[in-house]
C-alpha positions, 0 to 999 in steps of 0.5 A, spaced: 495 486 487 494 493 489 492 497 495 487 502 496 489 508 501 485 514 502 488 521 502 484 525 508 487 532 506 485 531 498 479 527 500 481 522 494 483 515 494 489 512 491 491 506 488 498 503 489 500 497 485 505 491 487 511 493 483 517 489 486 518 483 491 525 483 494 528 476 496 527 478 504 519 478 502 519 485 503 515 489 497 514 496 494 507 498 491 507 504 487 503 509 482 503 516 481 503 519 488 503 513 492 509 509 494 509 504 499 514 499 502 511 493 505 516 490 510 518 483 512 512 483 517 507 485 512 506 492 515 505 498 510 511 502 512 510 510 513 514 514 509 521 517 513 522 523 509 514 526 509 508 526 513 504 519 512 498 522 509 495 516 507 491 512 511 494 505 509 500 506 512 501 502 519 496 497 517 498 490 515 496 486 509 491 482 513 487 489 516 487 492 509 484 485 506 479 485 511 477 492 510 477 491 502 483 495 501 487 489 498 485 487 491 488 481 488 488 482 480 487 476 476 489 476 468 483 477 464 479 481 470 
């Protein structure tokens, strides 16, 4: 899976791909400048060490899916 976020200041889109799923159900999405942690409550957690510049922080997977910003990738696509 991948999440698509918008960076307001840079006026650009960023894609983070699912990298790790932990035993407790939390996950890490990342690529380039995007690193997003998904908590066990299935909400993208804002970064703790910098300003949350991307619009997907604080949103649930369900909210991202409803707006077309959660992309499920399948082999061969």
